C-alpha positions as CSV (number, residue, x, y, z in Angstrom):
1,X,0.0,0.0,0.0
2,X,1.2,3.5,-0.8
3,X,2.1,5.8,2.1
4,X,1.3,9.5,2.0
5,X,1.8,12.4,4.4
6,X,-0.4,15.2,5.5
7,X,-0.5,18.1,4.9
8,X,-0.9,16.8,1.4
9,X,0.5,18.4,-1.7
10,X,-0.3,18.1,-5.4
11,X,2.5,15.7,-6.1
12,X,1.1,13.2,-3.6
13,X,-2.5,13.3,-4.8
14,X,-2.3,13.7,-8.5
15,X,-1.5,10.0,-9.2
16,X,-4.0,8.5,-6.7
17,X,-6.9,6.7,-8.3
18,X,-10.4,5.8,-7.0
19,X,-10.3,2.5,-5.3
20,X,-6.6,2.7,-4.3
21,X,-5.7,1.9,-0.7
22,X,-3.3,4.2,1.1
23,X,-1.8,4.8,4.6
24,X,-1.8,8.4,5.8
25,X,0.5,9.8,8.4
26,X,0.7,13.4,9.7
27,X,-1.8,16.0,10.8
28,X,-5.5,15.6,10.3
29,X,-8.3,17.9,11.6
30,X,-11.6,16.5,12.8
31,X,-14.7,18.5,11.9
32,X,-18.3,17.7,11.6
33,X,-21.5,19.6,10.8
34,X,-21.3,22.4,13.4
35,X,-17.6,23.0,13.0
36,X,-18.1,23.3,9.2
37,X,-20.9,25.8,9.7
38,X,-18.5,27.9,11.8
39,X,-15.6,27.6,9.3
40,X,-17.9,28.6,6.4
41,X,-19.2,31.6,8.4
42,X,-15.6,32.7,9.2
43,X,-14.7,32.4,5.5
44,X,-17.7,34.4,4.4
45,X,-17.0,37.1,7.0
46,X,-13.3,37.1,6.1
47,X,-12.3,36.2,9.6
48,X,-9.2,34.3,10.6
49,X,-9.6,30.5,10.5
50,X,-8.5,28.3,13.4
51,X,-6.0,26.4,11.2
52,X,-4.5,26.7,7.8
53,X,-6.7,25.0,5.3
54,X,-4.1,25.0,2.5
55,X,-3.2,21.4,1.8
56,X,-4.9,20.3,5.0
57,X,-7.0,17.1,5.5
58,X,-10.3,17.2,7.4
59,X,-11.7,14.0,8.9
60,X,-15.4,13.9,9.3
61,X,-15.3,12.5,12.8
62,X,-16.4,13.3,16.4
63,X,-14.2,11.3,18.7
64,X,-15.9,9.8,21.7
65,X,-14.8,10.5,25.3
66,X,-11.2,9.3,25.9
67,X,-11.0,6.3,28.1
68,X,-8.4,6.3,30.9
69,X,-4.9,5.4,29.6
70,X,-5.8,6.0,26.0
71,X,-4.9,8.9,23.6
72,X,-8.4,9.1,22.1
73,X,-11.7,7.4,22.3
74,X,-13.4,5.7,19.3
75,X,-12.9,7.8,16.2
76,X,-14.8,6.4,13.3
77,X,-16.0,8.4,10.3
78,X,-19.3,10.1,10.1
79,X,-21.6,10.3,7.0
80,X,-19.8,12.7,4.6
81,X,-22.8,13.8,2.6
82,X,-23.8,15.9,5.6
83,X,-20.9,18.2,4.8
84,X,-21.6,18.4,1.0
85,X,-23.1,21.9,1.3
86,X,-19.8,23.2,2.8
87,X,-17.2,21.3,0.8
88,X,-17.0,23.5,-2.3
89,X,-16.1,26.7,-0.4
90,X,-13.7,24.9,1.9
91,X,-11.9,23.2,-1.0
92,X,-11.8,26.6,-2.8
93,X,-9.9,28.0,0.2
94,X,-7.2,25.3,-0.1
95,X,-8.4,22.2,1.6
96,X,-6.7,19.3,-0.1
97,X,-8.3,16.2,1.4
98,X,-11.5,15.0,3.1
99,X,-12.0,11.7,5.0
100,X,-15.4,10.2,5.8
101,X,-17.8,7.5,4.8
102,X,-20.2,7.1,2.0
103,X,-20.8,8.8,-1.4
104,X,-20.8,12.5,-2.1
105,X,-23.0,14.6,-4.3
106,X,-22.0,15.5,-7.9
107,X,-21.2,19.1,-6.8
108,X,-18.6,17.7,-4.4
109,X,-17.1,15.5,-7.0
110,X,-16.8,18.4,-9.4
111,X,-15.3,20.6,-6.6
112,X,-12.7,17.9,-5.9
113,X,-11.7,18.0,-9.6
114,X,-11.7,21.8,-9.9
115,X,-9.7,22.5,-6.7
116,X,-7.3,19.5,-7.1
117,X,-8.6,17.8,-3.9
118,X,-9.2,14.3,-2.9
119,X,-11.9,12.4,-1.0
120,X,-11.0,9.3,1.0
121,X,-13.2,6.9,2.9
122,X,-12.2,4.8,5.8
123,X,-13.7,1.8,7.6
124,X,-17.1,2.5,9.1
125,X,-18.0,0.7,12.3
126,X,-14.3,0.4,13.3
127,X,-13.8,3.5,15.4
128,X,-12.1,1.7,18.2
129,X,-9.6,0.1,15.8
130,X,-9.0,3.4,14.0
131,X,-8.1,5.1,17.3
132,X,-5.0,2.9,17.4
133,X,-3.5,4.9,14.5
134,X,-3.8,8.2,16.4
135,X,-0.6,9.2,18.1
136,X,-1.6,12.6,19.6
137,X,-4.7,14.8,20.0
138,X,-5.1,18.6,20.5
139,X,-8.3,20.6,20.5
140,X,-7.7,23.6,18.2
141,X,-11.1,25.3,17.9
142,X,-14.7,25.4,19.0
143,X,-14.2,23.4,22.3
144,X,-17.8,24.4,23.2
145,X,-19.0,21.9,20.6
146,X,-17.8,19.0,22.6
147,X,-17.2,16.0,20.3
148,X,-17.8,18.3,17.3
149,X,-14.9,20.6,18.2
150,X,-12.0,20.8,15.7
151,X,-9.3,18.5,17.0
152,X,-5.8,18.1,15.4
153,X,-4.9,14.5,15.2
154,X,-1.4,13.2,14.5
155,X,-1.9,9.9,12.8
156,X,0.4,7.1,11.6
157,X,-0.4,4.7,8.8
158,X,-4.1,5.6,9.0
159,X,-5.9,3.3,6.5
160,X,-7.8,5.0,3.7
161,X,-9.4,4.2,0.3
162,X,-9.5,6.9,-2.4
163,X,-13.2,7.5,-3.1
164,X,-13.0,10.5,-5.5
165,X,-9.7,11.3,-7.2
166,X,-8.5,14.5,-8.9
167,X,-9.4,13.2,-12.3
168,X,-13.1,12.5,-11.4
169,X,-12.7,8.8,-10.7
170,X,-15.4,7.8,-8.3
171,X,-15.4,4.7,-6.2
172,X,-19.2,5.0,-6.1
173,X,-19.5,5.1,-9.9
174,X,-20.9,8.6,-10.0
175,X,-18.6,10.1,-12.7
């Protein structure tokens, strides 16, 4: 399996193809619905963002409470289509990668192509297993949102599958 590192750059993603399995290491930011609403509002109001979107990877995840002796609780993907309304603008501001589960709407697939991004899926129902790939955790924004706060994860060999590639290839067959 191919290994890639976040933040991602064009050279890393341009050759990835839908259906390809990869291991991701580096920095990933969790963000779900409420965090996306705040990010988009900040972009529209031209306010400072809590992290640099350029080449970043957002993981659609709301980690559960951290058990004693662990780095993080269960951290499985949430349904990506709930973030479809926000994806185009966030990709236009430099986001390179998204991680979640399930298919995306045609507007997201088009935005991925246009802005040279990539959409990955990871294994649903395996949040406890996926937590083993997380090496550190730091809340960076919107702590009042609890599990929907933006959290910076340092991951090592996090397993992913390319779902929508930069050329429009789509694991879900929605070219």
